N, C-alpha and C positions, 0 to 999 in steps of 0.2 A: 323610139317605140311609142311615146305618147302622141307624136304627130301622126303616126299611122292610125292610131285609134281615133284621132280627131277627124281624119279623112273617112274612116269607117262610119263614124257618127253622122257626118254629112251625107254619105251615101245612103244610110238607113233612113235619114230624114227625107231625102229626095224620093226614095222608093215608097215610103209611106204616103208622101204627098201625091205621087203618081197614082198609087192604088186608090187614093181618095178621089182624085179627079176622074178616074175611070168609073169608080162607083157612082159618083154624082151623075156622070153622063148616062150610065145605064139606067139609073133610077129616073132621070128626067125623060129618057126615051120611053121607059115603061109607062110613066104617068101620062105623057103626051099620047102614046098609042092607045091607052085605055080610055082616054078622054075623047080624042078626036078621030080615031080610026076604028074600023070594025074589029080588028084583031090586034093583039100585042105580041111582040116576039117573045117566045118562051126562054130564049137564051139569056135574056137580061137578068132574070132571077138567079140563074146559075152564076153568071159573071159577078153579080153583086156578092153572092156568098163567097166566091173565091177571093174577091178583093178584101172582104172583111177578114178572111183567114190570114191573108198576107199582111194586112195592116196590124193585126194582133201579133203575128209572129215577129215582125220587124219592130213594132212599137213596144213590146215587152222589154226588149233589151234597152231601148232608149229610156223607158220609164225607170228601169233599174239604174241606168247610168246617171240620170238626173236626180235620183233619190225619191222620185214620186211614185214608186211602186207602193202598193198597199203595205203599210207598216203598222205596227202597234206602238206608235210613238208615245202614247199616253203612259204606258207602262215603262217603256225603255227610258224615256227622258226624265221620268220622275225618280230614277235611281240615283244614288249618290256617287260622287267622284268620277272615276274613269269607267265605271260599269256600263254606261250607255255606249261609249266608244267600243268597248270590248264586245258588247252584244251586237253592234253593227258589224264589227269585223267577223265575228263568229257566223252571223247570218249570211254574210257575203261568201264565206268559205263553204257553208252548207249549201247555198244556192248553186255555187259552181260545182260542187260535188254531185248534187242531184242532176244538174243539167248534163254533166259529163256521163253520169251513170245511165241516163235515159237516151243518150245518143245512139247506141246500138239498136235499141227498140225502134227509135224514130227512123233509122236507116232501113230496118226490115219492113216497117210500115210503108216507107217510100217505094221500096222494091216491089211490094205487092201491087202497088198502083200501076206498075208497068203493064199488067195484064188487064187493066180496066180502063174504060173511057167514060168521060162525062156524058150523060144522056143527051143533053141539048147541044152543047158545044162540040162534042166528040173529041175533046182534048184528052190526051193520056193523063191519067190521074197521078202518075208518079211526079209530074211537074207540080201538081197541087199538093200532094202529100209531102213534097220536099219542104213545104212551109214548116213542118215539125222539126226537120233538121236545122233549118234556118233559126227557128225559135231557140232550140237548145244550144246551138253554137253561139248565137249572139248573147244569150243569157250567161253562158259560161265565160265568154270573153269579157263582158262588162263586169261580171262578178269578180273575175280574176284581176281585172284592171282596178276595181275598187279596192281589193285586198292589197294590191301593189301600192296604190296611192296612199292607203292608210298606213301601211308598214314603212313607207319612205317618208311619211309626214307631209306629203303634198296635199292631203285631204283628211278631214275627220270623219267622213262617212255620212254627214248630214246632207239633206237635199241641196242641190246646187241652185242658187237663186237665178231666175231668168229675168229678162227685162220686163215681163208682165207682172212680176212680183213687186216691183218698185212702185 
């Protein structure tokens, strides 16, 4: 099971990178067009917005996975004994609960988008609104993974150091 999550983590990282590359291309095209051409394509602004939405949706789960989601570590880590670990575990459970509870609303929101199109790109908006489903699914999965790792003793819930931290 943990290997499947490692693959999902790699896929999310790849998709965030791809969205960032598309975003950079759209912004560069917009800047070039506004500087050197008489008109700029209007669809680049819309594409940039969509890339940012998906980067946030995919990146939130990765931030939770690594432990770099915004935390109140100052309060949590100053508590004595096992209380910080317990609070990290409770917060992961609450995060998973909220993400799961919000999934039906995210699905309804996505279905509304089937009747709408993006003005400049004319894409169906349910593909864009699906980012909310992706957000809550990945948050729920990573939170449940954190709970499982903490309960099995594989992890204490603290941020996972990366090579940049060394």
